Backbone as JSON, one array per atom type, in Angstrom:
{
  "sequence": "XXXXXXXXXXXXXXXXXXXXXXXXXXXXXXXXXXXXXXXXXXXXXXXXXXXXXXXXXXXXXXXXXXXXXXXXXXXXXXXXXXXXXXXXXXXXXXXXXXXXXXXXXXXXX",
  "N": [[34.91, -27.36, -103.94], [37.44, -27.68, -106.43], [38.51, -27.53, -108.66], [39.51, -27.07, -110.94], [42.52, -27.18, -110.39], [46.09, -27.24, -111.13], [49.4, -26.42, -111.82], [50.08, -24.03, -112.3], [48.04, -22.33, -110.55], [49.0, -23.17, -107.47], [50.57, -21.96, -104.7], [54.06, -21.08, -103.29], [54.55, -20.31, -100.36], [56.64, -17.55, -98.35], [57.28, -19.04, -96.18], [57.44, -21.8, -96.86], [54.79, -23.27, -97.14], [52.28, -24.48, -98.82], [49.54, -22.73, -101.05], [46.33, -22.92, -102.39], [45.41, -21.28, -105.21], [42.99, -19.03, -106.75], [39.88, -20.16, -107.05], [38.06, -19.95, -108.86], [36.0, -17.85, -107.98], [35.58, -14.98, -108.87], [33.41, -13.73, -111.36], [31.92, -13.42, -114.63], [30.48, -10.43, -115.53], [27.4, -9.44, -116.6], [26.38, -8.32, -119.64], [25.29, -4.61, -119.62], [21.95, -3.64, -120.22], [18.82, -1.82, -120.56], [16.01, -1.87, -118.54], [13.8, -1.31, -119.75], [14.14, -2.95, -122.66], [13.59, -5.62, -124.13], [14.66, -6.91, -126.25], [17.49, -7.43, -125.53], [20.05, -9.12, -125.08], [19.64, -12.29, -123.22], [20.41, -13.3, -119.79], [22.63, -15.8, -118.58], [22.59, -18.53, -117.27], [23.99, -20.85, -116.2], [27.19, -22.37, -118.05], [27.39, -23.79, -121.28], [26.1, -26.94, -121.83], [29.23, -29.4, -121.74], [31.09, -27.96, -122.21], [34.35, -26.75, -122.07], [35.48, -25.77, -119.35], [38.41, -25.8, -117.81], [41.92, -26.37, -117.35], [42.71, -28.3, -119.74], [45.04, -30.69, -119.82], [45.36, -31.33, -116.9], [43.25, -32.56, -116.12], [40.32, -34.48, -114.67], [39.45, -38.1, -115.83], [36.63, -38.4, -115.29], [35.75, -35.64, -115.59], [36.82, -34.95, -118.45], [34.79, -36.96, -119.39], [32.78, -35.83, -118.64], [31.05, -35.86, -116.79], [29.43, -36.25, -113.64], [31.45, -34.42, -110.86], [33.67, -34.99, -107.98], [35.2, -35.03, -104.61], [37.35, -36.61, -105.78], [38.33, -35.94, -108.17], [39.8, -33.88, -107.53], [42.1, -34.8, -105.84], [42.94, -36.87, -108.67], [44.11, -34.4, -109.96], [45.86, -33.23, -108.6], [47.67, -35.77, -107.89], [48.55, -35.6, -110.99], [49.9, -33.33, -111.04], [51.74, -33.79, -109.42], [53.07, -36.32, -110.13], [53.95, -34.51, -112.78], [55.83, -32.86, -111.3], [57.55, -34.63, -110.31], [58.6, -36.5, -112.61], [59.68, -34.55, -114.23], [58.11, -34.12, -116.82], [54.93, -34.11, -118.33], [51.63, -35.97, -117.43], [50.54, -36.55, -119.32], [50.01, -36.52, -122.36], [49.65, -34.96, -125.69], [49.16, -33.63, -129.09], [47.31, -31.8, -129.36], [43.98, -30.66, -127.6], [42.01, -32.34, -127.8], [43.63, -35.09, -128.4], [44.97, -35.31, -125.74], [42.83, -35.65, -124.04], [42.05, -37.84, -124.71], [44.25, -39.26, -124.24], [44.5, -39.11, -121.32], [41.98, -40.74, -120.79], [42.51, -43.31, -121.8], [45.27, -43.98, -121.36], [48.05, -44.96, -120.0], [49.83, -43.1, -117.53]],
  "CA": [[36.02, -28.16, -105.04], [38.65, -26.59, -106.88], [37.77, -28.44, -110.18], [40.84, -26.33, -112.15], [43.78, -27.04, -109.81], [47.09, -26.94, -111.82], [50.26, -25.97, -111.38], [49.63, -22.33, -111.86], [47.1, -22.19, -108.95], [49.58, -23.53, -106.75], [51.57, -20.87, -104.57], [54.88, -21.25, -102.61], [54.98, -19.01, -99.4], [58.2, -17.5, -97.82], [57.97, -20.03, -94.77], [57.46, -23.13, -97.94], [53.58, -23.9, -97.48], [51.54, -24.33, -100.27], [48.4, -22.35, -101.03], [46.29, -23.18, -103.88], [44.91, -20.06, -105.78], [42.0, -19.13, -107.71], [38.94, -21.13, -107.08], [37.11, -19.55, -109.64], [35.21, -16.59, -107.21], [35.37, -14.03, -110.24], [31.88, -14.35, -112.42], [31.81, -12.22, -115.4], [29.75, -8.9, -115.22], [26.4, -9.42, -117.63], [25.89, -6.8, -120.0], [24.09, -3.61, -119.66], [20.54, -3.39, -120.65], [17.97, -1.31, -120.37], [15.0, -2.64, -117.93], [12.66, -1.17, -121.18], [14.94, -3.54, -123.24], [12.99, -6.81, -123.65], [15.42, -7.73, -127.1], [18.3, -7.59, -125.39], [20.49, -10.62, -124.71], [19.34, -12.48, -121.84], [21.82, -13.69, -118.89], [22.96, -17.2, -118.69], [23.15, -18.79, -115.27], [25.0, -21.99, -116.57], [27.98, -22.87, -119.19], [26.38, -24.57, -121.97], [26.47, -28.67, -121.12], [30.13, -29.76, -122.43], [31.95, -26.84, -122.3], [35.49, -27.03, -120.9], [36.46, -24.52, -118.34], [39.56, -26.18, -117.27], [42.94, -26.74, -118.35], [42.61, -30.19, -120.2], [46.41, -31.46, -118.87], [45.42, -31.67, -115.17], [41.46, -32.81, -116.17], [39.74, -36.14, -114.39], [38.62, -38.9, -116.54], [35.31, -37.69, -115.3], [35.74, -34.48, -116.13], [36.77, -35.19, -119.69], [33.81, -37.49, -119.75], [31.35, -34.23, -118.26], [30.17, -36.25, -115.54], [29.87, -35.37, -112.29], [32.53, -34.72, -109.77], [33.83, -35.3, -106.09], [36.46, -34.59, -104.02], [38.54, -37.65, -106.1], [39.27, -35.17, -108.84], [40.71, -32.85, -106.74], [42.76, -36.38, -106.01], [43.44, -37.27, -109.63], [44.69, -33.55, -110.63], [46.65, -33.39, -107.73], [48.56, -36.72, -108.44], [49.13, -35.51, -111.98], [50.79, -32.4, -110.78], [53.23, -34.61, -108.33], [53.53, -36.88, -111.22], [55.03, -34.0, -113.52], [57.26, -32.73, -110.42], [58.81, -35.98, -109.93], [59.42, -36.54, -113.77], [59.75, -33.43, -114.94], [57.35, -34.14, -117.91], [53.39, -34.04, -118.18], [51.35, -37.25, -117.18], [49.34, -37.14, -120.67], [50.12, -35.24, -123.44], [49.3, -34.62, -127.12], [49.38, -32.41, -129.85], [45.98, -31.33, -129.46], [43.48, -31.32, -126.48], [41.53, -33.81, -128.03], [44.58, -36.21, -127.88], [44.94, -34.88, -124.24], [41.72, -35.84, -123.17], [42.36, -39.34, -125.15], [45.53, -40.46, -123.33], [43.69, -38.79, -120.2], [40.92, -41.56, -120.78], [43.21, -44.35, -122.15], [46.95, -44.11, -121.61], [48.71, -45.03, -118.5], [50.68, -42.02, -117.49]],
  "C": [[36.3, -26.97, -105.89], [37.92, -26.05, -108.54], [39.42, -27.92, -111.37], [42.09, -26.66, -111.09], [45.04, -27.7, -110.72], [47.83, -25.97, -111.27], [50.56, -24.63, -110.83], [48.66, -21.98, -110.77], [48.07, -22.73, -107.28], [50.36, -22.2, -106.34], [52.15, -21.36, -103.53], [54.51, -20.34, -101.54], [56.6, -18.97, -98.86], [58.36, -18.76, -96.93], [57.31, -21.76, -95.84], [56.16, -23.76, -97.21], [52.87, -23.48, -98.51], [50.31, -23.81, -100.09], [47.83, -22.36, -102.51], [45.29, -21.74, -103.94], [43.38, -20.27, -106.26], [40.71, -20.31, -107.42], [37.78, -20.48, -107.89], [36.02, -18.73, -108.65], [34.59, -15.47, -108.3], [34.24, -14.43, -110.82], [32.28, -12.85, -113.35], [30.8, -11.48, -115.58], [28.8, -9.24, -116.64], [26.32, -8.27, -118.68], [24.87, -6.12, -120.0], [23.21, -3.82, -120.61], [19.49, -2.82, -120.09], [16.67, -1.85, -119.58], [14.09, -2.65, -118.88], [12.82, -2.45, -122.75], [14.43, -5.11, -123.62], [14.02, -7.55, -125.14], [16.48, -8.08, -126.92], [18.83, -8.74, -124.98], [20.12, -11.04, -123.65], [20.52, -13.45, -121.26], [21.81, -15.2, -119.07], [23.86, -17.74, -117.19], [24.19, -19.86, -114.98], [25.94, -22.24, -117.46], [26.8, -24.21, -119.76], [27.17, -26.25, -121.7], [27.91, -29.11, -122.2], [31.19, -28.88, -122.77], [32.85, -26.9, -121.33], [35.95, -25.85, -120.16], [37.65, -25.0, -117.31], [41.11, -26.71, -118.09], [42.74, -28.56, -118.36], [44.06, -31.12, -119.31], [45.92, -32.78, -117.39], [43.65, -32.35, -114.8], [41.78, -34.17, -115.2], [39.56, -36.76, -115.47], [37.24, -38.41, -116.45], [34.54, -36.48, -115.89], [36.04, -34.02, -117.26], [35.46, -36.11, -120.15], [31.81, -36.31, -119.69], [30.47, -35.17, -117.8], [30.25, -35.62, -114.96], [30.75, -35.72, -111.49], [32.86, -34.51, -108.43], [34.68, -34.84, -106.11], [37.66, -35.68, -105.12], [38.83, -37.1, -107.36], [40.01, -34.47, -108.52], [42.05, -33.65, -106.71], [43.74, -36.78, -107.12], [44.63, -36.17, -109.96], [45.88, -33.45, -110.1], [47.8, -34.52, -107.52], [48.7, -36.47, -110.04], [50.19, -34.35, -112.04], [52.02, -32.84, -110.4], [53.66, -35.6, -109.66], [54.21, -35.92, -112.05], [56.63, -33.22, -112.5], [58.29, -33.41, -110.18], [59.74, -35.81, -111.26], [60.0, -35.51, -114.62], [59.35, -33.4, -116.6], [55.77, -34.19, -117.97], [52.93, -35.62, -118.36], [50.6, -37.72, -118.46], [49.47, -35.63, -121.19], [49.78, -35.26, -124.61], [49.32, -33.74, -128.06], [48.0, -31.47, -129.94], [45.11, -31.81, -128.31], [42.65, -32.4, -126.76], [42.24, -35.16, -127.58], [45.01, -35.63, -126.49], [43.66, -35.74, -123.84], [41.77, -37.36, -123.57], [43.1, -39.91, -124.25], [44.61, -39.99, -121.91], [42.61, -40.73, -119.65], [41.64, -43.02, -120.73], [44.14, -45.08, -121.76], [47.45, -44.37, -120.1], [50.02, -43.71, -118.71], [52.31, -42.02, -117.52]]
}
């Protein structure tokens, strides 16, 4: 699953095909520590619970609630992109990320 589908991650080729980019394959390089350095920073394998790692405007309600996601998250995000393409405006808006999240959870596009 992509989990960050947004217009910036869609690319139209010269022959008119749409390709999805940026599957999050890049990883942060952990800080270098010496083998004997027991006081060095510990490497974290996962993000902290509640950490937002996607573009808020295209999040599904499940992502906004920090629940487990599946393929329906991608369908929701794709629908938000289509809405924006057809209407010329964002499906969910607000003055801050919190307001956008609230709109996703409670408002109609």
